[in-house]
C-alpha positions as CSV (number, residue, x, y, z in Angstrom):
1,M,75.5,18.9,38.1
2,N,77.5,16.4,36.1
3,R,74.6,14.0,36.1
4,F,72.3,16.7,34.6
5,R,74.9,17.6,32.0
6,S,75.4,13.9,31.1
7,R,71.6,13.5,30.7
8,S,71.4,16.7,28.5
9,A,74.3,15.5,26.3
10,A,72.6,12.2,25.9
11,V,69.3,13.8,24.9
12,T,71.1,16.0,22.4
13,A,73.0,13.1,20.9
14,G,69.7,11.1,20.7
15,L,67.9,13.9,18.9
16,A,70.9,14.2,16.5
17,A,70.8,10.5,15.8
18,C,67.0,10.6,15.1
19,G,67.5,13.5,12.7
20,L,70.2,11.6,10.8
21,A,67.9,8.6,10.7
22,L,65.1,10.6,9.4
23,V,67.2,12.1,6.6
24,A,68.4,8.7,5.7
25,A,64.9,7.3,5.7
26,L,63.7,10.1,3.4
27,S,66.6,9.6,1.1
28,G,65.9,5.9,0.9
29,C,62.2,6.5,0.2
30,S,62.9,8.9,-2.6
31,A,65.6,6.7,-4.2
32,G,64.3,5.2,-7.4
33,Q,60.9,6.9,-7.0
34,I,59.3,9.3,-9.5
35,T,58.3,12.5,-7.8
36,Q,54.8,13.9,-8.3
37,T,56.0,17.0,-10.2
38,S,58.0,14.9,-12.6
39,V,54.9,13.1,-13.9
40,Q,52.7,16.2,-14.2
41,E,51.8,17.0,-17.7
42,P,52.5,20.4,-19.1
43,G,49.6,22.8,-19.3
44,I,47.4,22.5,-22.4
45,N,44.5,24.3,-23.9
46,G,41.9,21.6,-23.8
47,T,40.5,18.6,-22.0
48,G,40.6,14.8,-22.5
49,A,38.4,11.7,-22.2
50,I,38.4,8.0,-23.1
51,A,35.9,6.4,-25.5
52,G,35.4,2.7,-24.8
53,D,37.8,0.6,-22.8
54,P,40.7,2.6,-21.3
55,T,43.2,-0.1,-22.5
56,S,41.9,-0.5,-26.1
57,G,39.6,2.5,-26.8
58,I,40.2,5.9,-28.1
59,A,41.9,8.5,-25.9
60,L,40.9,12.1,-26.8
61,R,43.5,14.7,-25.8
62,N,43.7,18.5,-25.8
63,V,40.2,19.0,-27.1
64,H,39.4,22.7,-27.5
65,L,37.7,25.2,-29.7
66,R,39.9,27.9,-31.4
67,V,37.8,31.1,-31.6
68,D,38.7,34.6,-32.8
69,Q,36.5,36.4,-30.3
70,T,36.3,40.2,-30.7
71,S,33.1,40.9,-28.6
72,D,31.4,39.5,-25.6
73,Y,30.0,36.5,-27.6
74,V,30.7,34.8,-30.9
75,Q,27.4,34.9,-32.6
76,P,25.6,32.1,-34.6
77,G,26.4,31.9,-38.2
78,K,30.2,31.9,-37.6
79,D,32.4,28.9,-38.2
80,V,35.0,28.0,-35.5
81,E,37.6,25.2,-35.3
82,L,37.5,22.2,-33.1
83,L,41.0,20.8,-32.4
84,F,42.0,17.6,-30.7
85,V,44.2,14.5,-30.9
86,A,42.7,11.0,-30.9
87,V,45.0,8.1,-29.8
88,N,44.0,4.5,-30.6
89,E,45.0,2.5,-27.4
90,S,44.4,-0.8,-29.2
91,V,47.5,-2.4,-30.8
92,K,45.4,-4.7,-33.0
93,D,42.1,-3.1,-33.9
94,K,41.6,0.0,-36.0
95,D,38.8,2.5,-35.4
96,K,37.1,5.4,-37.1
97,L,35.5,8.7,-36.0
98,L,32.0,8.6,-37.3
99,S,30.6,11.9,-36.0
100,I,30.9,14.8,-33.6
101,T,27.7,16.5,-32.3
102,S,27.0,19.5,-30.1
103,K,24.1,21.7,-29.1
104,I,26.0,24.8,-30.1
105,G,26.3,23.9,-33.8
106,T,26.8,21.4,-36.6
107,V,30.3,19.8,-36.8
108,A,31.6,19.1,-40.3
109,L,34.6,16.7,-40.7
110,T,37.0,16.9,-43.7
111,G,39.6,14.3,-44.4
112,D,39.9,10.6,-43.4
113,P,39.1,10.2,-39.7
114,S,40.3,6.6,-39.6
115,I,42.7,5.6,-36.8
116,A,45.0,2.7,-37.4
117,A,45.8,0.2,-34.6
118,G,48.1,2.0,-32.2
119,G,47.8,5.1,-34.4
120,V,47.1,8.8,-33.8
121,L,44.6,11.1,-35.5
122,V,45.4,14.8,-35.4
123,V,42.5,17.1,-36.1
124,G,43.5,20.7,-36.8
125,T,46.8,22.3,-36.1
126,P,47.6,23.8,-32.7
127,D,49.0,27.4,-32.6
128,G,52.7,27.5,-33.3
129,Q,53.0,23.8,-34.1
130,P,53.4,22.2,-37.5
131,S,50.8,19.5,-38.2
132,A,52.0,16.0,-37.5
133,L,50.2,14.9,-40.6
134,D,52.1,17.3,-42.8
135,A,55.3,15.3,-42.2
136,T,53.8,12.5,-44.2
137,E,53.6,13.2,-47.9
138,A,50.6,11.1,-48.6
139,A,48.7,12.1,-45.5
140,K,45.7,14.4,-45.6
141,T,45.0,16.9,-42.8
142,V,41.8,16.3,-41.0
143,E,39.8,19.3,-39.9
144,A,36.6,19.8,-37.8
145,K,34.6,23.0,-38.3
146,V,31.7,24.0,-36.1
147,A,28.9,26.1,-37.7
148,L,27.5,27.9,-34.7
149,T,23.8,27.9,-34.0
150,E,24.2,29.2,-30.5
151,P,26.3,32.1,-29.1
152,I,29.5,31.1,-27.3
153,S,32.1,32.9,-25.2
154,N,35.6,32.4,-23.8
155,G,35.6,31.3,-20.2
156,L,32.6,28.9,-20.8
157,T,32.7,25.2,-21.8
158,Y,30.5,23.3,-24.2
159,D,29.6,19.6,-24.5
160,F,30.6,17.7,-27.6
161,T,29.8,14.0,-28.2
162,F,32.4,12.0,-30.2
163,T,31.1,8.7,-31.8
164,F,33.6,6.1,-32.9
165,E,32.9,3.0,-35.0
166,R,34.4,0.5,-32.6
167,S,34.8,2.4,-29.3
168,G,31.4,4.0,-29.1
169,A,30.5,7.4,-27.9
170,V,31.9,9.8,-25.3
171,T,30.9,13.3,-24.3
172,V,33.6,15.8,-23.6
173,T,33.3,19.3,-22.0
174,V,35.2,21.5,-24.3
175,P,36.8,24.9,-23.5
176,I,37.6,27.8,-25.8
177,S,41.1,28.9,-26.6
178,A,41.6,32.3,-28.1
179,G,44.9,31.2,-29.7
180,E,48.1,33.1,-29.8
181,A,47.0,35.8,-32.2
182,P,46.2,39.2,-30.6
183,R,42.6,40.4,-30.6
184,R,41.6,42.6,-33.5
185,E,40.6,45.5,-31.2
186,A,44.0,45.7,-29.6
187,P,45.5,48.2,-32.2
188,A,42.5,50.5,-31.9
189,A,42.8,50.4,-28.2
190,A,46.5,51.3,-28.5
191,E,45.8,54.2,-30.8
192,G,43.2,55.5,-28.4
193,A,45.7,55.4,-25.6
194,E,48.2,57.3,-27.7
195,S,45.7,60.0,-28.5
196,D,44.7,60.3,-24.9
197,T,48.4,60.8,-24.0
198,G,48.8,63.4,-26.7
199,E,45.8,65.4,-25.4
200,H,47.4,65.7,-22.0
201,H,50.5,67.1,-23.5
């Protein structure tokens, strides 16, 4: 009996030692490391892409359409906003956005779409955020308006091709963001709900 008890105690001690070793190993592995969740970017409205060389081209970020949609589809003839940020990854060469094209409509740029070496071009103003360009007195806000020739709807994506003077062209699949403003039909729906409640009384 003593022999069996001794063996059981030895096994228990061995398992405990292995457990401590595992904890220590895991602690050692995590020391100085960046966890996956710590490098995850916060959720944004749009998508991104790189035009040209990833180390010296133009990085497009948070590309999305801002649309005030009050029905199943936004019909042709309406102007919608295209918003994005373009970052020049080159620290020595400037670049310039020459054009944006899409099958869903004609894109018109206003303002100076040049991007200095290592600079940032902000097109449009995201909901709830002041324009980065407004902080500079001499800066002019750049905007991109899409005159729709095809119907579009939230939940779908649309291809836009960005062409830069130095970095060349890249096609981006762009989603729609309805923005923070409530839909126009919301008050009417609320009034209908109140009248329905009143009828039951």
